[in-house]
A tleap script that builds the chain and sets N, CA, C and O, in Angstrom:
source leaprc.protein.ff14SB
mol = sequence {
  NMET GLY ALA PRO LEU ASP PRO ARG TYR LYS
  PRO LEU THR ALA TRP ASN TYR PHE TRP LEU
  GLN ILE LEU PHE ASN ILE PRO VAL ILE GLY
  PHE ILE PHE LEU ILE ILE PHE ALA ILE SER
  PRO ALA ASN TYR ASN ARG ARG SER PHE ALA
  ARG SER TYR PHE CYS VAL TYR ILE LEU VAL
  ALA ILE ILE ILE LEU ILE LEU ALA VAL THR
  GLY MET GLY ALA VAL PHE ILE GLU ASN LEU
  GLY SER CPHE
}
set mol.1.N position { -18.577 -14.493 -29.700 }
set mol.1.CA position { -18.098 -14.046 -28.411 }
set mol.1.C position { -16.821 -14.786 -28.055 }
set mol.1.O position { -16.579 -15.906 -28.505 }
set mol.2.N position { -16.018 -14.135 -27.243 }
set mol.2.CA position { -14.754 -14.730 -26.844 }
set mol.2.C position { -14.920 -15.693 -25.680 }
set mol.2.O position { -15.998 -15.844 -25.105 }
set mol.3.N position { -13.834 -16.320 -25.367 }
set mol.3.CA position { -13.823 -17.246 -24.243 }
set mol.3.C position { -13.974 -16.465 -22.937 }
set mol.3.O position { -13.557 -15.310 -22.846 }
set mol.4.N position { -14.573 -17.102 -21.925 }
set mol.4.CA position { -14.704 -16.402 -20.644 }
set mol.4.C position { -13.338 -16.051 -20.059 }
set mol.4.O position { -12.370 -16.797 -20.203 }
set mol.5.N position { -13.287 -14.901 -19.399 }
set mol.5.CA position { -12.044 -14.401 -18.833 }
set mol.5.C position { -11.671 -15.193 -17.584 }
set mol.5.O position { -12.508 -15.436 -16.715 }
set mol.6.N position { -10.427 -15.584 -17.510 }
set mol.6.CA position { -9.912 -16.270 -16.330 }
set mol.6.C position { -10.035 -15.334 -15.126 }
set mol.6.O position { -9.643 -14.172 -15.226 }
set mol.7.N position { -10.571 -15.804 -13.983 }
set mol.7.CA position { -10.747 -14.931 -12.810 }
set mol.7.C position { -9.447 -14.293 -12.319 }
set mol.7.O position { -9.476 -13.244 -11.676 }
set mol.8.N position { -8.324 -14.914 -12.615 }
set mol.8.CA position { -7.048 -14.336 -12.186 }
set mol.8.C position { -6.724 -13.051 -12.934 }
set mol.8.O position { -5.949 -12.230 -12.443 }
set mol.9.N position { -7.305 -12.868 -14.109 }
set mol.9.CA position { -7.038 -11.683 -14.926 }
set mol.9.C position { -8.183 -10.687 -14.909 }
set mol.9.O position { -8.145 -9.702 -15.647 }
set mol.10.N position { -9.200 -10.913 -14.091 }
set mol.10.CA position { -10.356 -10.031 -14.040 }
set mol.10.C position { -9.924 -8.639 -13.574 }
set mol.10.O position { -9.262 -8.515 -12.544 }
set mol.11.N position { -10.285 -7.602 -14.312 }
set mol.11.CA position { -9.890 -6.249 -13.927 }
set mol.11.C position { -10.590 -5.802 -12.642 }
set mol.11.O position { -11.697 -6.243 -12.332 }
set mol.12.N position { -9.924 -4.925 -11.910 }
set mol.12.CA position { -10.509 -4.350 -10.713 }
set mol.12.C position { -11.241 -3.074 -11.092 }
set mol.12.O position { -10.798 -2.324 -11.962 }
set mol.13.N position { -12.363 -2.837 -10.432 }
set mol.13.CA position { -13.112 -1.606 -10.680 }
set mol.13.C position { -12.513 -0.478 -9.842 }
set mol.13.O position { -11.662 -0.711 -8.984 }
set mol.14.N position { -12.961 0.726 -10.099 }
set mol.14.CA position { -12.496 1.872 -9.315 }
set mol.14.C position { -12.884 1.707 -7.848 }
set mol.14.O position { -12.131 2.103 -6.958 }
set mol.15.N position { -14.053 1.125 -7.594 }
set mol.15.CA position { -14.462 0.889 -6.207 }
set mol.15.C position { -13.578 -0.145 -5.525 }
set mol.15.O position { -13.299 -0.033 -4.331 }
set mol.16.N position { -13.136 -1.153 -6.274 }
set mol.16.CA position { -12.204 -2.130 -5.702 }
set mol.16.C position { -10.920 -1.449 -5.243 }
set mol.16.O position { -10.427 -1.712 -4.146 }
set mol.17.N position { -10.383 -0.575 -6.088 }
set mol.17.CA position { -9.170 0.152 -5.710 }
set mol.17.C position { -9.421 1.043 -4.494 }
set mol.17.O position { -8.582 1.124 -3.597 }
set mol.18.N position { -10.565 1.705 -4.466 }
set mol.18.CA position { -10.905 2.570 -3.343 }
set mol.18.C position { -10.950 1.773 -2.043 }
set mol.18.O position { -10.341 2.173 -1.051 }
set mol.19.N position { -11.666 0.650 -2.037 }
set mol.19.CA position { -11.797 -0.143 -0.805 }
set mol.19.C position { -10.485 -0.810 -0.427 }
set mol.19.O position { -10.210 -0.986 0.760 }
set mol.20.N position { -9.683 -1.180 -1.390 }
set mol.20.CA position { -8.370 -1.740 -1.069 }
set mol.20.C position { -7.491 -0.696 -0.390 }
set mol.20.O position { -6.762 -1.020 0.547 }
set mol.21.N position { -7.548 0.549 -0.850 }
set mol.21.CA position { -6.772 1.607 -0.202 }
set mol.21.C position { -7.245 1.833 1.222 }
set mol.21.O position { -6.430 2.016 2.127 }
set mol.22.N position { -8.553 1.823 1.428 }
set mol.22.CA position { -9.090 1.970 2.790 }
set mol.22.C position { -8.606 0.810 3.655 }
set mol.22.O position { -8.170 1.018 4.787 }
set mol.23.N position { -8.681 -0.404 3.128 }
set mol.23.CA position { -8.249 -1.585 3.879 }
set mol.23.C position { -6.766 -1.523 4.211 }
set mol.23.O position { -6.375 -1.828 5.338 }
set mol.24.N position { -5.938 -1.134 3.254 }
set mol.24.CA position { -4.495 -1.113 3.476 }
set mol.24.C position { -4.080 -0.032 4.466 }
set mol.24.O position { -2.994 -0.120 5.038 }
set mol.25.N position { -4.903 0.974 4.684 }
set mol.25.CA position { -4.567 2.041 5.616 }
set mol.25.C position { -4.981 1.753 7.057 }
set mol.25.O position { -4.696 2.556 7.945 }
set mol.26.N position { -5.641 0.634 7.304 }
set mol.26.CA position { -5.933 0.233 8.684 }
set mol.26.C position { -4.618 -0.261 9.280 }
set mol.26.O position { -3.960 -1.112 8.681 }
set mol.27.N position { -4.215 0.258 10.456 }
set mol.27.CA position { -2.853 0.040 10.950 }
set mol.27.C position { -2.303 -1.386 10.900 }
set mol.27.O position { -1.380 -1.618 10.119 }
set mol.28.N position { -2.776 -2.319 11.640 }
set mol.28.CA position { -2.148 -3.648 11.669 }
set mol.28.C position { -2.823 -4.599 10.697 }
set mol.28.O position { -2.155 -5.316 9.951 }
set mol.29.N position { -4.139 -4.604 10.708 }
set mol.29.CA position { -4.900 -5.515 9.844 }
set mol.29.C position { -4.626 -5.208 8.376 }
set mol.29.O position { -4.501 -6.123 7.563 }
set mol.30.N position { -4.534 -3.934 8.037 }
set mol.30.CA position { -4.276 -3.550 6.656 }
set mol.30.C position { -2.926 -4.031 6.158 }
set mol.30.O position { -2.788 -4.444 5.007 }
set mol.31.N position { -1.920 -3.974 7.043 }
set mol.31.CA position { -0.591 -4.441 6.643 }
set mol.31.C position { -0.593 -5.954 6.425 }
set mol.31.O position { 0.076 -6.459 5.523 }
set mol.32.N position { -1.345 -6.668 7.254 }
set mol.32.CA position { -1.454 -8.125 7.078 }
set mol.32.C position { -2.125 -8.443 5.746 }
set mol.32.O position { -1.648 -9.292 4.993 }
set mol.33.N position { -3.241 -7.755 5.455 }
set mol.33.CA position { -3.914 -7.974 4.174 }
set mol.33.C position { -3.027 -7.561 3.000 }
set mol.33.O position { -3.060 -8.193 1.944 }
set mol.34.N position { -2.246 -6.516 3.180 }
set mol.34.CA position { -1.331 -6.068 2.132 }
set mol.34.C position { -0.343 -7.170 1.780 }
set mol.34.O position { -0.102 -7.437 0.603 }
set mol.35.N position { 0.220 -7.802 2.777 }
set mol.35.CA position { 1.165 -8.891 2.535 }
set mol.35.C position { 0.465 -10.083 1.889 }
set mol.35.O position { 0.992 -10.688 0.956 }
set mol.36.N position { -0.725 -10.417 2.391 }
set mol.36.CA position { -1.463 -11.558 1.831 }
set mol.36.C position { -1.792 -11.316 0.362 }
set mol.36.O position { -1.575 -12.192 -0.475 }
set mol.37.N position { -2.314 -10.130 0.046 }
set mol.37.CA position { -2.679 -9.839 -1.340 }
set mol.37.C position { -1.450 -9.703 -2.238 }
set mol.37.O position { -1.534 -9.972 -3.436 }
set mol.38.N position { -0.316 -9.294 -1.682 }
set mol.38.CA position { 0.901 -9.136 -2.495 }
set mol.38.C position { 1.482 -10.480 -2.918 }
set mol.38.O position { 2.199 -10.549 -3.917 }
set mol.39.N position { 1.190 -11.540 -2.184 }
set mol.39.CA position { 1.737 -12.854 -2.546 }
set mol.39.C position { 0.678 -13.813 -3.080 }
set mol.39.O position { 1.009 -14.917 -3.514 }
set mol.40.N position { -0.586 -13.408 -3.055 }
set mol.40.CA position { -1.679 -14.272 -3.492 }
set mol.40.C position { -1.783 -14.308 -5.017 }
set mol.40.O position { -1.742 -13.261 -5.663 }
set mol.41.N position { -1.915 -15.502 -5.595 }
set mol.41.CA position { -2.078 -15.587 -7.052 }
set mol.41.C position { -3.541 -15.532 -7.495 }
set mol.41.O position { -3.832 -15.793 -8.662 }
set mol.42.N position { -4.469 -15.199 -6.592 }
set mol.42.CA position { -5.899 -15.239 -6.920 }
set mol.42.C position { -6.278 -14.235 -8.012 }
set mol.42.O position { -7.052 -14.573 -8.908 }
set mol.43.N position { -5.756 -13.021 -7.955 }
set mol.43.CA position { -6.052 -11.997 -8.955 }
set mol.43.C position { -4.769 -11.206 -9.186 }
set mol.43.O position { -4.239 -10.593 -8.259 }
set mol.44.N position { -4.274 -11.218 -10.408 }
set mol.44.CA position { -2.998 -10.581 -10.716 }
set mol.44.C position { -3.062 -9.053 -10.580 }
set mol.44.O position { -2.079 -8.422 -10.193 }
set mol.45.N position { -4.209 -8.469 -10.897 }
set mol.45.CA position { -4.331 -7.016 -10.780 }
set mol.45.C position { -4.312 -6.577 -9.323 }
set mol.45.O position { -3.670 -5.585 -8.978 }
set mol.46.N position { -5.021 -7.320 -8.461 }
set mol.46.CA position { -5.007 -7.001 -7.033 }
set mol.46.C position { -3.608 -7.214 -6.455 }
set mol.46.O position { -3.152 -6.437 -5.615 }
set mol.47.N position { -2.939 -8.257 -6.903 }
set mol.47.CA position { -1.577 -8.521 -6.434 }
set mol.47.C position { -0.623 -7.400 -6.852 }
set mol.47.O position { 0.219 -6.975 -6.061 }
set mol.48.N position { -0.749 -6.931 -8.069 }
set mol.48.CA position { 0.108 -5.837 -8.536 }
set mol.48.C position { -0.166 -4.558 -7.766 }
set mol.48.O position { 0.763 -3.827 -7.425 }
set mol.49.N position { -1.443 -4.280 -7.486 }
set mol.49.CA position { -1.778 -3.086 -6.721 }
set mol.49.C position { -1.220 -3.182 -5.308 }
set mol.49.O position { -0.688 -2.200 -4.789 }
set mol.50.N position { -1.330 -4.340 -4.681 }
set mol.50.CA position { -0.795 -4.521 -3.329 }
set mol.50.C position { 0.723 -4.372 -3.331 }
set mol.50.O position { 1.290 -3.790 -2.406 }
set mol.51.N position { 1.372 -4.885 -4.345 }
set mol.51.CA position { 2.829 -4.743 -4.421 }
set mol.51.C position { 3.229 -3.283 -4.610 }
set mol.51.O position { 4.213 -2.833 -4.023 }
set mol.52.N position { 2.481 -2.542 -5.418 }
set mol.52.CA position { 2.806 -1.126 -5.599 }
set mol.52.C position { 2.566 -0.352 -4.309 }
set mol.52.O position { 3.321 0.567 -3.993 }
set mol.53.N position { 1.533 -0.706 -3.566 }
set mol.53.CA position { 1.258 -0.058 -2.278 }
set mol.53.C position { 2.365 -0.380 -1.286 }
set mol.53.O position { 2.759 0.473 -0.491 }
set mol.54.N position { 2.867 -1.613 -1.332 }
set mol.54.CA position { 3.971 -2.025 -0.471 }
set mol.54.C position { 5.232 -1.228 -0.806 }
set mol.54.O position { 5.995 -0.866 0.089 }
set mol.55.N position { 5.450 -0.959 -2.086 }
set mol.55.CA position { 6.603 -0.142 -2.497 }
set mol.55.C position { 6.497 1.272 -1.937 }
set mol.55.O position { 7.506 1.865 -1.555 }
set mol.56.N position { 5.295 1.809 -1.885 }
set mol.56.CA position { 5.107 3.137 -1.296 }
set mol.56.C position { 5.478 3.096 0.181 }
set mol.56.O position { 6.145 4.007 0.671 }
set mol.57.N position { 5.057 2.052 0.903 }
set mol.57.CA position { 5.434 1.904 2.316 }
set mol.57.C position { 6.949 1.865 2.472 }
set mol.57.O position { 7.494 2.478 3.390 }
set mol.58.N position { 7.624 1.157 1.592 }
set mol.58.CA position { 9.084 1.060 1.672 }
set mol.58.C position { 9.721 2.425 1.418 }
set mol.58.O position { 10.655 2.810 2.121 }
set mol.59.N position { 9.226 3.160 0.421 }
set mol.59.CA position { 9.768 4.499 0.143 }
set mol.59.C position { 9.556 5.441 1.325 }
set mol.59.O position { 10.457 6.207 1.668 }
set mol.60.N position { 8.396 5.397 1.943 }
set mol.60.CA position { 8.129 6.252 3.109 }
set mol.60.C position { 9.050 5.872 4.258 }
set mol.60.O position { 9.563 6.748 4.954 }
set mol.61.N position { 9.268 4.568 4.465 }
set mol.61.CA position { 10.165 4.130 5.534 }
set mol.61.C position { 11.593 4.611 5.289 }
set mol.61.O position { 12.284 5.009 6.226 }
set mol.62.N position { 12.033 4.577 4.039 }
set mol.62.CA position { 13.381 5.049 3.707 }
set mol.62.C position { 13.490 6.552 3.960 }
set mol.62.O position { 14.492 7.016 4.505 }
set mol.63.N position { 12.474 7.311 3.572 }
set mol.63.CA position { 12.501 8.759 3.802 }
set mol.63.C position { 12.522 9.068 5.292 }
set mol.63.O position { 13.270 9.939 5.736 }
set mol.64.N position { 11.705 8.358 6.068 }
set mol.64.CA position { 11.698 8.574 7.517 }
set mol.64.C position { 13.044 8.214 8.118 }
set mol.64.O position { 13.530 8.912 9.008 }
set mol.65.N position { 13.647 7.145 7.650 }
set mol.65.CA position { 14.965 6.746 8.148 }
set mol.65.C position { 16.013 7.812 7.834 }
set mol.65.O position { 16.832 8.151 8.687 }
set mol.66.N position { 15.987 8.333 6.622 }
set mol.66.CA position { 16.940 9.383 6.245 }
set mol.66.C position { 16.733 10.625 7.111 }
set mol.66.O position { 17.702 11.218 7.587 }
set mol.67.N position { 15.476 11.022 7.318 }
set mol.67.CA position { 15.193 12.184 8.153 }
set mol.67.C position { 15.635 11.958 9.596 }
set mol.67.O position { 16.150 12.873 10.238 }
set mol.68.N position { 15.439 10.754 10.102 }
set mol.68.CA position { 15.840 10.465 11.479 }
set mol.68.C position { 17.355 10.481 11.624 }
set mol.68.O position { 17.875 10.976 12.623 }
set mol.69.N position { 18.065 9.949 10.643 }
set mol.69.CA position { 19.529 9.897 10.716 }
set mol.69.C position { 20.128 11.294 10.601 }
set mol.69.O position { 21.114 11.603 11.269 }
set mol.70.N position { 19.546 12.126 9.770 }
set mol.70.CA position { 20.097 13.469 9.583 }
set mol.70.C position { 19.620 14.458 10.645 }
set mol.70.O position { 20.106 15.588 10.690 }
set mol.71.N position { 18.699 14.063 11.484 }
set mol.71.CA position { 18.218 14.942 12.541 }
set mol.71.C position { 17.077 15.838 12.114 }
set mol.71.O position { 16.596 16.641 12.913 }
set mol.72.N position { 16.640 15.723 10.893 }
set mol.72.CA position { 15.545 16.562 10.410 }
set mol.72.C position { 14.218 16.139 11.028 }
set mol.72.O position { 13.284 16.938 11.099 }
set mol.73.N position { 14.132 14.908 11.469 }
set mol.73.CA position { 12.897 14.440 12.089 }
set mol.73.C position { 12.572 15.225 13.346 }
set mol.73.O position { 11.402 15.498 13.614 }
set mol.74.N position { 13.584 15.595 14.125 }
set mol.74.CA position { 13.365 16.371 15.351 }
set mol.74.C position { 12.813 17.753 15.020 }
set mol.74.O position { 11.980 18.279 15.758 }
set mol.75.N position { 13.262 18.339 13.933 }
set mol.75.CA position { 12.771 19.650 13.531 }
set mol.75.C position { 11.281 19.574 13.184 }
set mol.75.O position { 10.500 20.441 13.575 }
set mol.76.N position { 10.898 18.528 12.445 }
set mol.76.CA position { 9.497 18.373 12.085 }
set mol.76.C position { 8.632 18.122 13.312 }
set mol.76.O position { 7.518 18.638 13.395 }
set mol.77.N position { 9.122 17.345 14.258 }
set mol.77.CA position { 8.350 17.082 15.482 }
set mol.77.C position { 8.197 18.351 16.300 }
set mol.77.O position { 7.121 18.597 16.845 }
set mol.78.N position { 9.225 19.153 16.401 }
set mol.78.CA position { 9.126 20.434 17.112 }
set mol.78.C position { 8.110 21.351 16.453 }
set mol.78.O position { 7.330 22.011 17.141 }
set mol.79.N position { 8.113 21.398 15.146 }
set mol.79.CA position { 7.183 22.263 14.426 }
set mol.79.C position { 5.746 21.768 14.543 }
set mol.79.O position { 4.820 22.580 14.541 }
set mol.80.N position { 5.537 20.462 14.644 }
set mol.80.CA position { 4.186 19.933 14.814 }
set mol.80.C position { 3.608 20.335 16.161 }
set mol.80.O position { 2.402 20.552 16.276 }
set mol.81.N position { 4.449 20.436 17.180 }
set mol.81.CA position { 3.990 20.828 18.509 }
set mol.81.C position { 3.540 22.269 18.583 }
set mol.81.O position { 2.782 22.631 19.482 }
set mol.82.N position { 3.990 23.098 17.659 }
set mol.82.CA position { 3.631 24.523 17.697 }
set mol.82.C position { 2.277 24.798 17.064 }
set mol.82.O position { 1.758 25.905 17.202 }
set mol.83.N position { 1.690 23.829 16.375 }
set mol.83.CA position { 0.382 24.056 15.732 }
set mol.83.C position { -0.689 23.885 16.718 }
set mol.83.O position { -1.865 24.031 16.384 }
savepdb mol mol.pdb
quit
């Protein structure tokens, strides 16, 4: 048998990813945990997942900024009111 796996390299299960996504989607608390997990050296896989989730937040913020600057955001808000 091989040497025991270092806890920092322990793989995350599918349920871990599921619960992390639920946690990260909680408005304020999730963002705090996202930052903590993105800089924590406790588990490299969890840190990488948090960093990738943070990149998605940055991409969404850039898209929203572009839409707001070009005025397309107002069109989407008007259309949401008609539903």
